[in-house]
Residue, then its C-alpha position, 0 to 999 in steps of 0.5 A: x776827916x773833916x769835923x762837921x759844922x752844926x747850925x742852930x735852928x735859927x740859922x737854918x730858918x733863914x734859908x726859907x725860899x724856893x731860891x735858898x732852901x734848906x730844911x733840918x731833919x733827924x738831926x742833919x741840915x740839908x740844903x735842897x736848893x739844887x733838888x728844887x731847881x731840878x724839879x722846878x714846876x713840879x707839884x711834888x715840891x709843894x710840901x717841901x717848899x711850904x716847909x722851907x727853913x723848918x725841922x721836918x723830922x716828923x716825916x721820917x721813922x728815926x729807926x729806919x731813916x726813911x719816910x713814914x709808912x702806913x697801911x693804905x686803907x684802900x689797898x691794904x699795902x704798906x705805903x709811904x705816910x705823907x699827910x701834907x701831900x706827896x713829894x719829890x721821890x715819893x712813889x705814887x700809891x699805885x702803878x702809874x705810866x708817868x712814874x720812873x721807878x729808877x729815881x736813884x738814891x732818894x733825896x733824904x738819903x742823899x749825902x751830897x745835900x747835907x751841909x752839916x748837922x743841926x744842934x741838940x741844944x742852943x746855948x747863950x754866952x756873953x763874950x766880954x772884950x776886956x780891951x774895949x768893954x764891949x760885951x756881945x750875946x752870942x748864940x752858939x751850938x752845944x757841940x762846938x769847941x771854943x775854936x768855932x765859937x771864936x769863929x762865930x764871934x769873929x763877925x763882931x771882932x775880926x781880931x779874935x785871934x789876938x785875944x786869949x780867951x778865959x772864964x772865971x779867970x782860968x785859961x779856955x782850951x779852944x780845942x774843947x767844947x763848953x762842958x769839957x772846959x767846965x761850962x756844963x749847961x745849967x738850964x735844967x737846974x735853972x728851970x727846976x728852981x724857976x730862975x731866969x736863964x738870962x740872968x745866969x748867961x755864962x761869961x767869957x772874957x777875951x784878953x788882948x795879947x799884948x806882945x810888945x814887950x819892953x826891954 
């Protein structure tokens, strides 16, 4: 199985229109653009469109992975709890002739909409190219391997495959995460000591692989 891609909240937030609509919830990132197209003009889209690009985990029960429920004060029946308004695939509170009960798998349980996972923690790195002395501040996901970090960095340098990645002079294993390479998240300790995180951003150095050996 291929490894799931991780996204930062910032990457999700740019997909914030009806024509390009992503949301995150319960650690998942979903592209609901096709859902919007299928239900265009339906008033039940409004709560979803209003939250485009945002995390909507508070809509769901983390235990059941379903929409939150409550006891309806009028009917005393258990119903979905949607304070922002009923949305697509949520049934009405009572019987209605215009509601098709056979909606199939609701979108929040449909894996076809999933594009990846939301990172549990964003980390910042300083990537220093020792050949050009250029430095780039890079936002990454804490779960990513160095290979995935390198792919993020490739937007600034398309020749990243020609470099060796190091930290503190030691080689980095590209198939391992930052903590597995000896770069744990120090933010809790920095916060405890009231130190500025920006002053202690880990630095990774790129060393060009010169294979033109003279005989």
